[in-house]
N, C-alpha and C positions, 0 to 999 in steps of 0.2 A: 912505938911512936908510929903514926897512921901512915900510910901511903897512899899516896892518889894516882891512880895511874887511869890517862885518858885516850880513850880509842875513838879514833878518826875515820869512820869510812865514807869513802869516797861514793857515797851511792845519790843518785839525782833524787831530787823530791817530786814527787809525785801529787799533782794537786787533784782531789776529787772533789767535783762538786758540780753544779748545775751549768757551769760553764765547758765542763769535760764530756767529749765524744768519742764513744769506741768505736771504732771500723774495723770491718774486716778486711784485714789485709791481704789474705788471700787472693780476693778481687785484681788485684794489682797482674798476676799471673795470668790471667783469662785476656788474651788478644781482644775479643771483642769488647771489653769494658775500656782497655788501655786504648783503644780507637774511638770510642764515645769520649773519655776525656779530652785527648787531644782537640777534637773537635770542639766539645767546650771550653777548651783554653784559648782557642782560637776567639770565640765568641767573648770571652772574659776580659781577652786585652784590649776587644774593643772600647771597654768602661772605664780605663785607667784615666783618661782625661777629662772626665766627670769629677776625679776626687784631686784632693788637694796635692798630694802625695801618694806613692806608689805604696807605703805602708800604711794608709789610709784606706785605698783602695783594697788592701790584701785584708786588712782586720774587717771592713763592711761589706765587700763583695765576694772575694775569693773564698775565703774559710766556710762562709755559710754557702754558698753553691758548692761546694766542694764535701760538704757535709748534707746536704739536701741529694747530692748524686749516690754517695755510696749509702744513703736510709732507703732511697728509691730501688737502688739496684737489689739490694738486701730483700727489700720487700717483694720485689717481679720473681727474687728466686726464691721464696718461701712458698708464695703465690703457687707456683708452678709446680713445687713439690708436694704441695698440699692436694691439686689437683690428679694427682699421678696416683 
């Protein structure tokens, strides 16, 4: 008689596609970058009233800006390393 054993691993699904953005999380440890995020956050909050909901604001404004901020910082750091 065959025996069927199911294994359920509680591993979160990681979606990899064009919407996936990989950010260097070590930037968060940099005090200069954290200050820059705080400044940008205060600016981003000014745009909430332009959107129908906070979720809409987050999806269509903040996520894009965060991605851009990380990419810009990484680009600057790589550029500075290449100059040395």
